[in-house]
N, CA, C and O atoms as a GROMACS GRO file, in nm:
protein
  556
    1UNK      N    1  -4.088   1.720  -1.902
    1UNK     CA    2  -3.962   1.764  -1.844
    1UNK      C    3  -3.888   1.649  -1.779
    1UNK      O    4  -3.766   1.636  -1.794
    2UNK      N    5  -3.960   1.564  -1.707
    2UNK     CA    6  -3.897   1.450  -1.641
    2UNK      C    7  -3.842   1.351  -1.743
    2UNK      O    8  -3.739   1.288  -1.719
    3UNK      N    9  -3.910   1.337  -1.856
    3UNK     CA   10  -3.861   1.246  -1.959
    3UNK      C   11  -3.729   1.294  -2.017
    3UNK      O   12  -3.640   1.213  -2.044
    4UNK      N   13  -3.715   1.426  -2.036
    4UNK     CA   14  -3.590   1.481  -2.087
    4UNK      C   15  -3.476   1.455  -1.989
    4UNK      O   16  -3.365   1.422  -2.028
    5UNK      N   17  -3.505   1.471  -1.862
    5UNK     CA   18  -3.404   1.446  -1.758
    5UNK      C   19  -3.364   1.299  -1.757
    5UNK      O   20  -3.245   1.267  -1.745
    6UNK      N   21  -3.461   1.210  -1.768
    6UNK     CA   22  -3.432   1.066  -1.770
    6UNK      C   23  -3.348   1.030  -1.892
    6UNK      O   24  -3.254   0.951  -1.883
    7UNK      N   25  -3.383   1.088  -2.007
    7UNK     CA   26  -3.308   1.060  -2.129
    7UNK      C   27  -3.165   1.113  -2.118
    7UNK      O   28  -3.070   1.047  -2.159
    8UNK      N   29  -3.151   1.233  -2.063
    8UNK     CA   30  -3.017   1.292  -2.044
    8UNK      C   31  -2.932   1.205  -1.952
    8UNK      O   32  -2.816   1.180  -1.980
    9UNK      N   33  -2.990   1.160  -1.842
    9UNK     CA   34  -2.918   1.073  -1.748
    9UNK      C   35  -2.880   0.943  -1.816
    9UNK      O   36  -2.768   0.893  -1.798
   10UNK      N   37  -2.969   0.887  -1.894
   10UNK     CA   38  -2.942   0.762  -1.966
   10UNK      C   39  -2.828   0.781  -2.066
   10UNK      O   40  -2.739   0.697  -2.074
   11UNK      N   41  -2.831   0.889  -2.140
   11UNK     CA   42  -2.725   0.916  -2.238
   11UNK      C   43  -2.590   0.934  -2.169
   11UNK      O   44  -2.490   0.878  -2.213
   12UNK      N   45  -2.588   1.010  -2.060
   12UNK     CA   46  -2.463   1.029  -1.985
   12UNK      C   47  -2.410   0.897  -1.929
   12UNK      O   48  -2.290   0.873  -1.931
   13UNK      N   49  -2.498   0.814  -1.881
   13UNK     CA   50  -2.457   0.684  -1.828
   13UNK      C   51  -2.396   0.598  -1.937
   13UNK      O   52  -2.294   0.534  -1.916
   14UNK      N   53  -2.458   0.596  -2.053
   14UNK     CA   54  -2.407   0.516  -2.166
   14UNK      C   55  -2.271   0.570  -2.210
   14UNK      O   56  -2.180   0.492  -2.237
   15UNK      N   57  -2.257   0.703  -2.219
   15UNK     CA   58  -2.129   0.762  -2.259
   15UNK      C   59  -2.019   0.731  -2.158
   15UNK      O   60  -1.906   0.701  -2.197
   16UNK      N   61  -2.050   0.738  -2.030
   16UNK     CA   62  -1.950   0.707  -1.927
   16UNK      C   63  -1.910   0.560  -1.934
   16UNK      O   64  -1.792   0.527  -1.921
   17UNK      N   65  -2.007   0.472  -1.954
   17UNK     CA   66  -1.976   0.329  -1.965
   17UNK      C   67  -1.892   0.302  -2.089
   17UNK      O   68  -1.800   0.219  -2.085
   18UNK      N   69  -1.922   0.370  -2.198
   18UNK     CA   70  -1.846   0.351  -2.322
   18UNK      C   71  -1.703   0.400  -2.305
   18UNK      O   72  -1.610   0.335  -2.353
   19UNK      N   73  -1.685   0.512  -2.238
   19UNK     CA   74  -1.548   0.562  -2.219
   19UNK      C   75  -1.470   0.473  -2.124
   19UNK      O   76  -1.349   0.457  -2.140
   20UNK      N   77  -1.537   0.414  -2.026
   20UNK     CA   78  -1.468   0.324  -1.934
   20UNK      C   79  -1.423   0.197  -2.006
   20UNK      O   80  -1.322   0.137  -1.970
   21UNK      N   81  -1.499   0.156  -2.107
   21UNK     CA   82  -1.464   0.035  -2.181
   21UNK      C   83  -1.374   0.066  -2.300
   21UNK      O   84  -1.334  -0.026  -2.372
   22UNK      N   85  -1.342   0.191  -2.322
   22UNK     CA   86  -1.265   0.230  -2.440
   22UNK      C   87  -1.120   0.185  -2.432
   22UNK      O   88  -1.054   0.170  -2.535
   23UNK      N   89  -1.069   0.163  -2.313
   23UNK     CA   90  -0.930   0.123  -2.300
   23UNK      C   91  -0.920  -0.029  -2.311
   23UNK      O   92  -0.987  -0.102  -2.238
   24UNK      N   93  -0.835  -0.075  -2.403
   24UNK     CA   94  -0.823  -0.218  -2.429
   24UNK      C   95  -0.730  -0.291  -2.334
   24UNK      O   96  -0.731  -0.414  -2.329
   25UNK      N   97  -0.650  -0.218  -2.260
   25UNK     CA   98  -0.568  -0.282  -2.158
   25UNK      C   99  -0.437  -0.338  -2.207
   25UNK      O  100  -0.372  -0.285  -2.298
   26UNK      N  101  -0.400  -0.448  -2.143
   26UNK     CA  102  -0.275  -0.515  -2.173
   26UNK      C  103  -0.302  -0.664  -2.189
   26UNK      O  104  -0.402  -0.715  -2.140
   27UNK      N  105  -0.213  -0.732  -2.257
   27UNK     CA  106  -0.238  -0.874  -2.282
   27UNK      C  107  -0.198  -0.962  -2.165
   27UNK      O  108  -0.256  -1.068  -2.145
   28UNK      N  109  -0.099  -0.919  -2.086
   28UNK     CA  110  -0.059  -0.996  -1.967
   28UNK      C  111   0.016  -0.906  -1.870
   28UNK      O  112   0.068  -0.802  -1.907
   29UNK      N  113   0.019  -0.949  -1.745
   29UNK     CA  114   0.101  -0.887  -1.640
   29UNK      C  115   0.154  -1.002  -1.557
   29UNK      O  116   0.077  -1.074  -1.494
   30UNK      N  117   0.289  -1.019  -1.557
   30UNK     CA  118   0.347  -1.134  -1.488
   30UNK      C  119   0.474  -1.093  -1.413
   30UNK      O  120   0.529  -0.986  -1.436
   31UNK      N  121   0.517  -1.179  -1.325
   31UNK     CA  122   0.639  -1.153  -1.249
   31UNK      C  123   0.716  -1.281  -1.225
   31UNK      O  124   0.658  -1.388  -1.205
   32UNK      N  125   0.848  -1.270  -1.228
   32UNK     CA  126   0.936  -1.383  -1.199
   32UNK      C  127   1.050  -1.333  -1.110
   32UNK      O  128   1.081  -1.214  -1.107
   33UNK      N  129   1.111  -1.427  -1.040
   33UNK     CA  130   1.226  -1.388  -0.957
   33UNK      C  131   1.354  -1.432  -1.027
   33UNK      O  132   1.359  -1.534  -1.095
   34UNK      N  133   1.458  -1.351  -1.007
   34UNK     CA  134   1.590  -1.383  -1.060
   34UNK      C  135   1.690  -1.341  -0.952
   34UNK      O  136   1.709  -1.222  -0.928
   35UNK      N  137   1.752  -1.439  -0.889
   35UNK     CA  138   1.843  -1.412  -0.778
   35UNK      C  139   1.769  -1.334  -0.670
   35UNK      O  140   1.676  -1.386  -0.609
   36UNK      N  141   1.810  -1.211  -0.645
   36UNK     CA  142   1.749  -1.130  -0.539
   36UNK      C  143   1.660  -1.020  -0.595
   36UNK      O  144   1.630  -0.922  -0.526
   37UNK      N  145   1.617  -1.035  -0.720
   37UNK     CA  146   1.534  -0.933  -0.786
   37UNK      C  147   1.404  -0.992  -0.835
   37UNK      O  148   1.390  -1.113  -0.850
   38UNK      N  149   1.309  -0.904  -0.860
   38UNK     CA  150   1.182  -0.943  -0.920
   38UNK      C  151   1.173  -0.872  -1.055
   38UNK      O  152   1.197  -0.752  -1.065
   39UNK      N  153   1.137  -0.948  -1.157
   39UNK     CA  154   1.121  -0.892  -1.291
   39UNK      C  155   0.973  -0.897  -1.327
   39UNK      O  156   0.914  -1.004  -1.335
   40UNK      N  157   0.916  -0.779  -1.348
   40UNK     CA  158   0.776  -0.768  -1.387
   40UNK      C  159   0.770  -0.744  -1.537
   40UNK      O  160   0.855  -0.676  -1.593
   41UNK      N  161   0.668  -0.800  -1.602
   41UNK     CA  162   0.655  -0.785  -1.746
   41UNK      C  163   0.507  -0.769  -1.783
   41UNK      O  164   0.420  -0.831  -1.722
   42UNK      N  165   0.481  -0.687  -1.883
   42UNK     CA  166   0.348  -0.674  -1.937
   42UNK      C  167   0.356  -0.622  -2.080
   42UNK      O  168   0.458  -0.566  -2.121
   43UNK      N  169   0.247  -0.642  -2.154
   43UNK     CA  170   0.241  -0.593  -2.291
   43UNK      C  171   0.113  -0.512  -2.308
   43UNK      O  172   0.004  -0.559  -2.275
   44UNK      N  173   0.128  -0.393  -2.360
   44UNK     CA  174   0.015  -0.304  -2.382
   44UNK      C  175  -0.057  -0.340  -2.512
   44UNK      O  176   0.002  -0.395  -2.604
   45UNK      N  177  -0.185  -0.308  -2.516
   45UNK     CA  178  -0.262  -0.325  -2.638
   45UNK      C  179  -0.283  -0.187  -2.701
   45UNK      O  180  -0.242  -0.162  -2.814
   46UNK      N  181  -0.348  -0.099  -2.626
   46UNK     CA  182  -0.382   0.036  -2.675
   46UNK      C  183  -0.335   0.137  -2.571
   46UNK      O  184  -0.382   0.137  -2.457
   47UNK      N  185  -0.241   0.222  -2.609
   47UNK     CA  186  -0.190   0.322  -2.515
   47UNK      C  187  -0.227   0.465  -2.554
   47UNK      O  188  -0.166   0.560  -2.505
   48UNK      N  189  -0.325   0.480  -2.640
   48UNK     CA  190  -0.361   0.614  -2.688
   48UNK      C  191  -0.408   0.705  -2.575
   48UNK      O  192  -0.400   0.827  -2.587
   49UNK      N  193  -0.458   0.649  -2.466
   49UNK     CA  194  -0.511   0.728  -2.356
   49UNK      C  195  -0.430   0.707  -2.226
   49UNK      O  196  -0.470   0.759  -2.122
   50UNK      N  197  -0.320   0.634  -2.231
   50UNK     CA  198  -0.244   0.600  -2.110
   50UNK      C  199  -0.147   0.712  -2.076
   50UNK      O  200  -0.071   0.758  -2.161
   51UNK      N  201  -0.150   0.756  -1.950
   51UNK     CA  202  -0.056   0.856  -1.899
   51UNK      C  203   0.066   0.788  -1.840
   51UNK      O  204   0.180   0.827  -1.867
   52UNK      N  205   0.042   0.683  -1.758
   52UNK     CA  206   0.153   0.611  -1.696
   52UNK      C  207   0.106   0.478  -1.640
   52UNK      O  208  -0.014   0.454  -1.622
   53UNK      N  209   0.204   0.394  -1.614
   53UNK     CA  210   0.183   0.269  -1.542
   53UNK      C  211   0.251   0.286  -1.406
   53UNK      O  212   0.367   0.325  -1.400
   54UNK      N  213   0.178   0.258  -1.300
   54UNK     CA  214   0.237   0.266  -1.167
   54UNK      C  215   0.246   0.125  -1.109
   54UNK      O  216   0.152   0.046  -1.118
   55UNK      N  217   0.359   0.096  -1.049
   55UNK     CA  218   0.384  -0.036  -0.991
   55UNK      C  219   0.373  -0.025  -0.839
   55UNK      O  220   0.430   0.066  -0.778
   56UNK      N  221   0.298  -0.118  -0.780
   56UNK     CA  222   0.281  -0.123  -0.635
   56UNK      C  223   0.323  -0.261  -0.584
   56UNK      O  224   0.304  -0.362  -0.652
   57UNK      N  225   0.380  -0.262  -0.463
   57UNK     CA  226   0.430  -0.388  -0.405
   57UNK      C  227   0.394  -0.394  -0.258
   57UNK      O  228   0.382  -0.292  -0.191
   58UNK      N  229   0.376  -0.517  -0.209
   58UNK     CA  230   0.358  -0.543  -0.068
   58UNK      C  231   0.408  -0.683  -0.036
   58UNK      O  232   0.420  -0.767  -0.125
   59UNK      N  233   0.437  -0.707   0.090
   59UNK     CA  234   0.463  -0.845   0.133
   59UNK      C  235   0.330  -0.917   0.132
   59UNK      O  236   0.225  -0.854   0.150
   60UNK      N  237   0.331  -1.047   0.112
   60UNK     CA  238   0.204  -1.120   0.105
   60UNK      C  239   0.131  -1.119   0.238
   60UNK      O  240   0.009  -1.137   0.240
   61UNK      N  241   0.200  -1.099   0.349
   61UNK     CA  242   0.134  -1.096   0.480
   61UNK      C  243   0.090  -0.956   0.520
   61UNK      O  244   0.054  -0.933   0.636
   62UNK      N  245   0.093  -0.862   0.428
   62UNK     CA  246   0.053  -0.724   0.454
   62UNK      C  247  -0.057  -0.684   0.357
   62UNK      O  248  -0.066  -0.739   0.248
   63UNK      N  249  -0.140  -0.590   0.397
   63UNK     CA  250  -0.248  -0.544   0.310
   63UNK      C  251  -0.217  -0.410   0.245
   63UNK      O  252  -0.290  -0.366   0.156
   64UNK      N  253  -0.111  -0.346   0.287
   64UNK     CA  254  -0.080  -0.212   0.241
   64UNK      C  255   0.016  -0.217   0.122
   64UNK      O  256   0.130  -0.261   0.135
   65UNK      N  257  -0.031  -0.171   0.007
   65UNK     CA  258   0.051  -0.166  -0.113
   65UNK      C  259   0.130  -0.035  -0.115
   65UNK      O  260   0.074   0.072  -0.091
   66UNK      N  261   0.259  -0.044  -0.142
   66UNK     CA  262   0.346   0.073  -0.148
   66UNK      C  263   0.382   0.102  -0.294
   66UNK      O  264   0.409   0.010  -0.372
   67UNK      N  265   0.382   0.228  -0.328
   67UNK     CA  266   0.422   0.270  -0.462
   67UNK      C  267   0.570   0.238  -0.482
   67UNK      O  268   0.653   0.268  -0.395
   68UNK      N  269   0.604   0.176  -0.595
   68UNK     CA  270   0.743   0.141  -0.626
   68UNK      C  271   0.800   0.237  -0.730
   68UNK      O  272   0.905   0.296  -0.709
   69UNK      N  273   0.730   0.250  -0.842
   69UNK     CA  274   0.782   0.333  -0.951
   69UNK      C  275   0.672   0.356  -1.054
   69UNK      O  276   0.569   0.289  -1.052
   70UNK      N  277   0.695   0.452  -1.143
   70UNK     CA  278   0.604   0.479  -1.254
   70UNK      C  279   0.680   0.459  -1.384
   70UNK      O  280   0.799   0.489  -1.394
   71UNK      N  281   0.609   0.409  -1.483
   71UNK     CA  282   0.669   0.383  -1.614
   71UNK      C  283   0.588   0.460  -1.718
   71UNK      O  284   0.465   0.456  -1.718
   72UNK      N  285   0.658   0.529  -1.807
   72UNK     CA  286   0.595   0.609  -1.913
   72UNK      C  287   0.562   0.516  -2.030
   72UNK      O  288   0.642   0.430  -2.066
   73UNK      N  289   0.443   0.533  -2.091
   73UNK     CA  290   0.406   0.447  -2.204
   73UNK      C  291   0.496   0.469  -2.325
   73UNK      O  292   0.543   0.580  -2.350
   74UNK      N  293   0.519   0.360  -2.399
   74UNK     CA  294   0.606   0.365  -2.518
   74UNK      C  295   0.526   0.368  -2.648
   74UNK      O  296   0.574   0.420  -2.749
   75UNK      N  297   0.407   0.311  -2.646
   75UNK     CA  298   0.326   0.306  -2.768
   75UNK      C  299   0.249   0.176  -2.776
   75UNK      O  300   0.281   0.079  -2.708
   76UNK      N  301   0.147   0.175  -2.860
   76UNK     CA  302   0.061   0.058  -2.874
   76UNK      C  303   0.142  -0.069  -2.900
   76UNK      O  304   0.234  -0.071  -2.982
   77UNK      N  305   0.107  -0.175  -2.830
   77UNK     CA  306   0.172  -0.304  -2.848
   77UNK      C  307   0.307  -0.317  -2.781
   77UNK      O  308   0.372  -0.421  -2.794
   78UNK      N  309   0.352  -0.215  -2.709
   78UNK     CA  310   0.485  -0.218  -2.645
   78UNK      C  311   0.492  -0.324  -2.536
   78UNK      O  312   0.395  -0.350  -2.465
   79UNK      N  313   0.610  -0.384  -2.527
   79UNK     CA  314   0.637  -0.480  -2.419
   79UNK      C  315   0.722  -0.410  -2.315
   79UNK      O  316   0.815  -0.336  -2.347
   80UNK      N  317   0.689  -0.436  -2.188
   80UNK     CA  318   0.757  -0.371  -2.077
   80UNK      C  319   0.822  -0.476  -1.987
   80UNK      O  320   0.771  -0.586  -1.968
   81UNK      N  321   0.936  -0.438  -1.934
   81UNK     CA  322   1.005  -0.520  -1.835
   81UNK      C  323   1.058  -0.425  -1.728
   81UNK      O  324   1.132  -0.331  -1.758
   82UNK      N  325   1.022  -0.451  -1.605
   82UNK     CA  326   1.065  -0.366  -1.494
   82UNK      C  327   1.137  -0.454  -1.391
   82UNK      O  328   1.084  -0.557  -1.349
   83UNK      N  329   1.256  -0.415  -1.352
   83UNK     CA  330   1.334  -0.490  -1.254
   83UNK      C  331   1.322  -0.422  -1.119
   83UNK      O  332   1.362  -0.306  -1.103
   84UNK      N  333   1.266  -0.493  -1.022
   84UNK     CA  334   1.256  -0.443  -0.886
   84UNK      C  335   1.368  -0.505  -0.804
   84UNK      O  336   1.359  -0.619  -0.759
   85UNK      N  337   1.475  -0.429  -0.787
   85UNK     CA  338   1.588  -0.479  -0.710
   85UNK      C  339   1.596  -0.412  -0.574
   85UNK      O  340   1.700  -0.413  -0.508
   86UNK      N  341   1.484  -0.353  -0.530
   86UNK     CA  342   1.480  -0.285  -0.400
   86UNK      C  343   1.393  -0.360  -0.301
   86UNK      O  344   1.327  -0.299  -0.217
   87UNK      N  345   1.393  -0.492  -0.309
   87UNK     CA  346   1.315  -0.574  -0.217
   87UNK      C  347   1.400  -0.596  -0.092
   87UNK      O  348   1.501  -0.667  -0.096
   88UNK      N  349   1.358  -0.535   0.020
   88UNK     CA  350   1.440  -0.539   0.141
   88UNK      C  351   1.372  -0.608   0.259
   88UNK      O  352   1.431  -0.612   0.367
   89UNK      N  353   1.254  -0.660   0.244
   89UNK     CA  354   1.178  -0.702   0.361
   89UNK      C  355   1.144  -0.850   0.356
   89UNK      O  356   1.109  -0.902   0.250
   90UNK      N  357   1.153  -0.917   0.468
   90UNK     CA  358   1.117  -1.058   0.478
   90UNK      C  359   0.979  -1.069   0.542
   90UNK      O  360   0.950  -1.000   0.640
   91UNK      N  361   0.894  -1.153   0.488
   91UNK     CA  362   0.760  -1.166   0.542
   91UNK      C  363   0.763  -1.247   0.671
   91UNK      O  364   0.858  -1.321   0.698
   92UNK      N  365   0.658  -1.233   0.750
   92UNK     CA  366   0.650  -1.301   0.879
   92UNK      C  367   0.640  -1.452   0.864
   92UNK      O  368   0.673  -1.526   0.958
   93UNK      N  369   0.594  -1.500   0.750
   93UNK     CA  370   0.577  -1.644   0.732
   93UNK      C  371   0.708  -1.716   0.704
   93UNK      O  372   0.710  -1.839   0.698
   94UNK      N  373   0.817  -1.643   0.688
   94UNK     CA  374   0.946  -1.706   0.668
   94UNK      C  375   0.990  -1.714   0.522
   94UNK      O  376   1.105  -1.748   0.494
   95UNK      N  377   0.900  -1.686   0.430
   95UNK     CA  378   0.941  -1.687   0.290
   95UNK      C  379   0.955  -1.543   0.241
   95UNK      O  380   0.929  -1.448   0.316
   96UNK      N  381   0.995  -1.529   0.118
   96UNK     CA  382   1.015  -1.398   0.059
   96UNK      C  383   0.915  -1.377  -0.053
   96UNK      O  384   0.952  -1.360  -0.169
   97UNK      N  385   0.788  -1.379  -0.019
   97UNK     CA  386   0.682  -1.367  -0.118
   97UNK      C  387   0.628  -1.224  -0.118
   97UNK      O  388   0.599  -1.166  -0.014
   98UNK      N  389   0.616  -1.169  -0.239
   98UNK     CA  390   0.569  -1.032  -0.256
   98UNK      C  391   0.454  -1.030  -0.356
   98UNK      O  392   0.450  -1.108  -0.450
   99UNK      N  393   0.363  -0.938  -0.333
   99UNK     CA  394   0.249  -0.921  -0.421
   99UNK      C  395   0.266  -0.789  -0.496
   99UNK      O  396   0.307  -0.688  -0.438
  100UNK      N  397   0.235  -0.790  -0.625
  100UNK     CA  398   0.248  -0.671  -0.709
  100UNK      C  399   0.115  -0.643  -0.779
  100UNK      O  400   0.040  -0.734  -0.812
  101UNK      N  401   0.089  -0.513  -0.801
  101UNK     CA  402  -0.025  -0.470  -0.883
  101UNK      C  403   0.023  -0.360  -0.976
  101UNK      O  404   0.114  -0.284  -0.945
  102UNK      N  405  -0.040  -0.354  -1.090
  102UNK     CA  406  -0.012  -0.250  -1.188
  102UNK      C  407  -0.133  -0.158  -1.191
  102UNK      O  408  -0.247  -0.203  -1.207
  103UNK      N  409  -0.108  -0.029  -1.176
  103UNK     CA  410  -0.215   0.072  -1.187
  103UNK      C  411  -0.191   0.147  -1.317
  103UNK      O  412  -0.083   0.202  -1.340
  104UNK      N  413  -0.292   0.150  -1.402
  104UNK     CA  414  -0.283   0.220  -1.529
  104UNK      C  415  -0.362   0.349  -1.516
  104UNK      O  416  -0.483   0.347  -1.493
  105UNK      N  417  -0.292   0.462  -1.531
  105UNK     CA  418  -0.357   0.593  -1.522
  105UNK      C  419  -0.384   0.643  -1.663
  105UNK      O  420  -0.295   0.642  -1.749
  106UNK      N  421  -0.508   0.688  -1.686
  106UNK     CA  422  -0.550   0.734  -1.818
  106UNK      C  423  -0.564   0.886  -1.821
  106UNK      O  424  -0.575   0.951  -1.717
  107UNK      N  425  -0.566   0.942  -1.943
  107UNK     CA  426  -0.581   1.087  -1.961
  107UNK      C  427  -0.710   1.141  -1.902
  107UNK      O  428  -0.714   1.254  -1.854
  108UNK      N  429  -0.816   1.061  -1.904
  108UNK     CA  430  -0.946   1.107  -1.854
  108UNK      C  431  -0.958   1.092  -1.702
  108UNK      O  432  -1.068   1.100  -1.647
  109UNK      N  433  -0.845   1.071  -1.634
  109UNK     CA  434  -0.834   1.059  -1.490
  109UNK      C  435  -0.890   0.929  -1.433
  109UNK      O  436  -0.898   0.913  -1.311
  110UNK      N  437  -0.930   0.836  -1.518
  110UNK     CA  438  -0.968   0.703  -1.471
  110UNK      C  439  -0.841   0.622  -1.448
  110UNK      O  440  -0.736   0.650  -1.507
  111UNK      N  441  -0.851   0.523  -1.362
  111UNK     CA  442  -0.739   0.433  -1.335
  111UNK      C  443  -0.791   0.290  -1.335
  111UNK      O  444  -0.904   0.263  -1.294
  112UNK      N  445  -0.707   0.200  -1.380
  112UNK     CA  446  -0.739   0.058  -1.380
  112UNK      C  447  -0.630  -0.016  -1.306
  112UNK      O  448  -0.511   0.014  -1.321
  113UNK      N  449  -0.669  -0.114  -1.224
  113UNK     CA  450  -0.573  -0.194  -1.149
  113UNK      C  451  -0.573  -0.337  -1.203
  113UNK      O  452  -0.677  -0.393  -1.235
  114UNK      N  453  -0.454  -0.392  -1.213
  114UNK     CA  454  -0.443  -0.533  -1.250
  114UNK      C  455  -0.482  -0.618  -1.130
  114UNK      O  456  -0.488  -0.569  -1.017
  115UNK      N  457  -0.507  -0.743  -1.155
  115UNK     CA  458  -0.520  -0.837  -1.044
  115UNK      C  459  -0.381  -0.851  -0.982
  115UNK      O  460  -0.281  -0.840  -1.052
  116UNK      N  461  -0.374  -0.874  -0.852
  116UNK     CA  462  -0.241  -0.890  -0.791
  116UNK      C  463  -0.174  -1.019  -0.837
  116UNK      O  464  -0.239  -1.120  -0.861
  117UNK      N  465  -0.042  -1.013  -0.850
  117UNK     CA  466   0.037  -1.133  -0.879
  117UNK      C  467   0.134  -1.152  -0.764
  117UNK      O  468   0.174  -1.055  -0.699
  118UNK      N  469   0.172  -1.275  -0.737
  118UNK     CA  470   0.265  -1.306  -0.628
  118UNK      C  471   0.393  -1.362  -0.686
  118UNK      O  472   0.391  -1.450  -0.772
  119UNK      N  473   0.505  -1.310  -0.637
  119UNK     CA  474   0.636  -1.356  -0.680
  119UNK      C  475   0.714  -1.393  -0.554
  119UNK      O  476   0.717  -1.317  -0.458
  120UNK      N  477   0.775  -1.511  -0.555
  120UNK     CA  478   0.854  -1.557  -0.441
  120UNK      C  479   1.001  -1.556  -0.477
  120UNK      O  480   1.042  -1.610  -0.580
  121UNK      N  481   1.080  -1.496  -0.389
  121UNK     CA  482   1.226  -1.493  -0.406
  121UNK      C  483   1.284  -1.600  -0.314
  121UNK      O  484   1.246  -1.609  -0.197
  122UNK      N  485   1.373  -1.680  -0.367
  122UNK     CA  486   1.432  -1.789  -0.289
  122UNK      C  487   1.523  -1.739  -0.178
  122UNK      O  488   1.528  -1.798  -0.070
  123UNK      N  489   1.593  -1.632  -0.205
  123UNK     CA  490   1.683  -1.578  -0.102
  123UNK      C  491   1.704  -1.430  -0.128
  123UNK      O  492   1.698  -1.383  -0.242
  124UNK      N  493   1.727  -1.357  -0.021
  124UNK     CA  494   1.763  -1.217  -0.033
  124UNK      C  495   1.911  -1.204  -0.009
  124UNK      O  496   1.970  -1.283   0.066
  125UNK      N  497   1.972  -1.108  -0.071
  125UNK     CA  498   2.115  -1.083  -0.050
  125UNK      C  499   2.141  -1.034   0.091
  125UNK      O  500   2.049  -0.993   0.162
  126UNK      N  501   2.266  -1.037   0.132
  126UNK     CA  502   2.303  -0.995   0.267
  126UNK      C  503   2.262  -0.850   0.292
  126UNK      O  504   2.210  -0.819   0.399
  127UNK      N  505   2.284  -0.763   0.195
  127UNK     CA  506   2.248  -0.622   0.215
  127UNK      C  507   2.097  -0.605   0.232
  127UNK      O  508   2.054  -0.522   0.312
  128UNK      N  509   2.016  -0.682   0.158
  128UNK     CA  510   1.872  -0.672   0.173
  128UNK      C  511   1.828  -0.722   0.310
  128UNK      O  512   1.743  -0.660   0.373
  129UNK      N  513   1.885  -0.833   0.357
  129UNK     CA  514   1.847  -0.885   0.488
  129UNK      C  515   1.888  -0.789   0.598
  129UNK      O  516   1.811  -0.766   0.691
  130UNK      N  517   2.007  -0.733   0.588
  130UNK     CA  518   2.054  -0.638   0.689
  130UNK      C  519   1.967  -0.513   0.689
  130UNK      O  520   1.924  -0.468   0.795
  131UNK      N  521   1.940  -0.457   0.572
  131UNK     CA  522   1.859  -0.337   0.563
  131UNK      C  523   1.718  -0.364   0.614
  131UNK      O  524   1.660  -0.281   0.683
  132UNK      N  525   1.663  -0.480   0.581
  132UNK     CA  526   1.530  -0.516   0.630
  132UNK      C  527   1.526  -0.527   0.781
  132UNK      O  528   1.427  -0.489   0.843
  133UNK      N  529   1.633  -0.578   0.842
  133UNK     CA  530   1.641  -0.587   0.988
  133UNK      C  531   1.648  -0.448   1.050
  133UNK      O  532   1.584  -0.423   1.152
  134UNK      N  533   1.726  -0.360   0.990
  134UNK     CA  534   1.737  -0.224   1.043
  134UNK      C  535   1.602  -0.152   1.035
  134UNK      O  536   1.561  -0.087   1.131
  135UNK      N  537   1.534  -0.164   0.921
  135UNK     CA  538   1.403  -0.100   0.906
  135UNK      C  539   1.304  -0.156   1.007
  135UNK      O  540   1.222  -0.081   1.062
  136UNK      N  541   1.310  -0.287   1.034
  136UNK     CA  542   1.216  -0.350   1.126
  136UNK      C  543   1.231  -0.297   1.268
  136UNK      O  544   1.134  -0.294   1.343
  137UNK      N  545   1.351  -0.254   1.307
  137UNK     CA  546   1.374  -0.200   1.441
  137UNK      C  547   1.297  -0.072   1.464
  137UNK      O  548   1.266  -0.039   1.578
  138UNK      N  549   1.264   0.003   1.357
  138UNK     CA  550   1.201   0.133   1.371
  138UNK      C  551   1.050   0.128   1.343
  138UNK      O  552   0.986   0.233   1.337
  139UNK      N  553   0.995   0.010   1.327
  139UNK     CA  554   0.849  -0.002   1.303
  139UNK      C  555   0.775  -0.010   1.432
  139UNK      O  556   0.652  -0.021   1.432
   0.00000   0.00000   0.00000
């Protein structure tokens, strides 16, 4: 009886590991700045099990990632470009550096996170600086 239980546990473990490795991911996830915006880009490999891509952002001097937006998959091999023009906050270090992560949600309820990438903006527009100052007053 114990051998059957051990074999069953082993089979379930192998199946779970195989399903976790079944998603091929994306070929790259990168970010660049353009004026007062951040442009994120990635290319999918296999989207047969992908429900959505979620984008998260934080200032580099913060540990808390905030949800930015979700993107619906287009199909295997699709290239994505997302423009984040809602960057309103200046970091405490004096620069405008932001960290981004991509969360990939799958049909089987598993999620995968990209490694964080950092994008630095040379300057924020007047409206972003003003809005960031107003928000800072209420923290």
